[in-house]
N, C-alpha and C positions, 0 to 999 in steps of 0.2 A: 134777246128781243123782248122787250117789257111787254106784257099781256095785258087787252085795255081791260078795264076797270067795269065795261057792263058784261063782258065775255064769261059765261059761267060755266061750271063745270055741265057733266051730262043727269046725272042725280038731281043738280039743284035747277035745272032747266027741267025737267021733268015734276020733280015734287020741289017746290019752293018755299020748302019749310025753312023759319027765319032761323034758326039756331045751327042750322047744314047751312046755310046761305051764308051764315057770320064765318062760320069758321074755312067756309070755302075762298073766301075774301080773304082771309090772311094769309092761305097758303098764296093765293096771287098776288099780295103786296111782297112776300118774301121772295118769290119767282122771280117779282119785276125787282126790287133791290138786285141779286145776283148778278140779273143780266143785264145791267145797269154797270156793276162793278166790275164785269168780264170785259164789257166794251171800253170802260176807260183805262184798263190795263192795256187791250191791244192798241188803243188810242198811243198810249207812252212809249210802249215797245217801238209802235212805227215813228214814231218822233225822234224815238235813241238811233234808230238805226241810220239816222243821215252819216251823225259822225262816222260809225263804226265803219261805214260802206268806204271811206274814207282813208281811214288807217290802211288797208290793203295797199293805195297805190303810192304812200309813207315809206311803208316797208320796203316795197318794189324799188323805189326810188333809192333806199339806203343800198338797196343788193346790187345796183349797176356803179356802185364803186369799181375804180381802175385794181388790179389785179399787184399784188405787192411784188415785188424780184425776186425770185427764186435764190435761195441761199447760195453764196460764194462754194466753190468745192475747195476745202483745202488744201488737195494738192497741188490745184491751180497755182493757188495763192503762194504755195511752198517755192514751185516751180520760178513763179515769178519774180520771189522776194532772191533764189539764189542766184536767176541772172542779174539781177540789180547789183546783189554782194560780188558777183564772178566781175562786171564791169565796172563796178568802182576800184576793187583791187588791181586789174591791170592799167586803167588811169593811173594809182599812185607806184605802182610797178614801173610804168613809162616815166612819171615824172622825177623819182627816184634816179633813176638809169639817168636821167637827164642833168640833175644834178650833181650826180657822180664826175661825169663829164665833164662838165661845167667845171668842178672843183681842180679836176684833175689837170684840167686846161689852164685855169689859172693857176695852179700849183706849180707848172711847169714854166709860163709866163712870168714868174716872179722871180724864179729861181735863174731864168734866163736873166733878168732885168740885170739882178744882183751879181750874174756873173760880169757881164758889161759891163756894172758900174766899177767893179772890180778892177777887172783890164784897165778900164780908161784910170784909175790912178797908180795903177803899176806900172802904167807903158814909158811915162815919164823917166821915173826910174831907174829902167831899164833904158832909155835913151842914154841917157847919162854914165851909168855904167859901162855900156860899151863905147862909149866915146873917150871915156878914160883907159879901157883896154887901148882901144886903137892908137892911142899917146904914150901908152907905158913902152912902148918898144922905141920911140926916138925920143924919149924924154931922158934930160941929164939931173935934171931935178928932181932928187929922190925926193925932198920935203913936197914938191909942188905933189908930186902924182898921192902920195899921204893924204895930202889935204885935199884930192879930188877925191879920194875913196871914202876919205870921213864925209865930205858932203852928200855921197850919195847914199849912204848908210843913214845920216840925216835925216832927206829925203823919205828915205823907206821909213821910219818911224815917225814922222808927221804922217805918211800914208797911212799908217796902222792905227794910231792914234784918230784920225778922221773916223775911219768904221767902227771905234769903240774897242781896240784891239790892244789890250795893253799886257804887259810882262809880268810874268812870276815873280815877286822875289824870293830870292834861294840864300844866298851866300850869307851866313851870318844867324838866318832863322831859325826857328825849330822846324826839325823836320816834322811835317803833315804828310801823309799816306795823302789826301784826298787832292793833292798838286803837285807831289814831288812823286818821281821813283829813285828809290833807292841801288844803283848800281855795284855801289860799293862803301866800306867803311876802313876807314885808317886813323891812327893815334896820331894824336898835333895839340902843341899847346897852345895854339893859336885859339883854339873854338873848344866850348864846353862839350862831352860829351851828349849824345844826341842833339848837335844842331848840324847844321850844314855847311862842309867846311869848305867844295868847291862846287862848282857848276859845269857841267858836261855839256847839256843843252841844255836852253832856254826853253820855257814851258810861257805858252802865252792864254790868255783869255779872252772872249769876245761876251762883252759885258760881266753878267753872272755866271755865263757856263764856259767851261774847261776846253779848251781846244786842242790842246793836248799838255801832258803835265813835265814838269822841268824833272833833267836826268842828273842827280847829284850823288856826291862824295858825304857818308854820313860821318860824323868826328864820333872816336871812342872815348876821347880825351886825351889829354897828356898820357907820356908814356910812363910804364911802373916806376922804371930809377926816376924820372926827373918828378917824379911826381913825390917820391922819399927825400 
């Protein structure tokens, strides 16, 4: 607080010497300046305390944020993943088992339909052959019986043709082990060596697939005496 200019120290009041009074006044002026500066600093601090008093509130508000979720347990995650993979594996195995059963059932149905179609085509041939045998005992016309048998054979060949079953060419053809099965060799001047001289049992193909090979006799060429 500033000292009033009229107030003098004790010595000046008792002995108001001019020189001593001037010194005392200078000290009083310095004291007043110091008091004024101190009061100004205290006022600034009081003004600055307003915002500072609000900062703790903001920090407190920030500290009230929701807590983060605790970290997941790796073991629990691994167990959950294993359970998911096991369930997926079981579903896949069940789907494969159903597919296998369905494929087997479809294959069985296809084989049954193929067999039924084959029998449906062969039964008329069998019927004609049976009628030919029934009339054979009472038949007096041998030529008519032969014609009936030939007709049955033609029907059977036509049935095989509709099923894309063809006969393997043998006699006169070069011996082919992929379609021919040699059961004998013979010398003959009618066929060159290495060719099929006779057919014992015909072979058949179904499309490009061999059903059975032809059993044949392979020529060794003409006899040695005939070649000389």
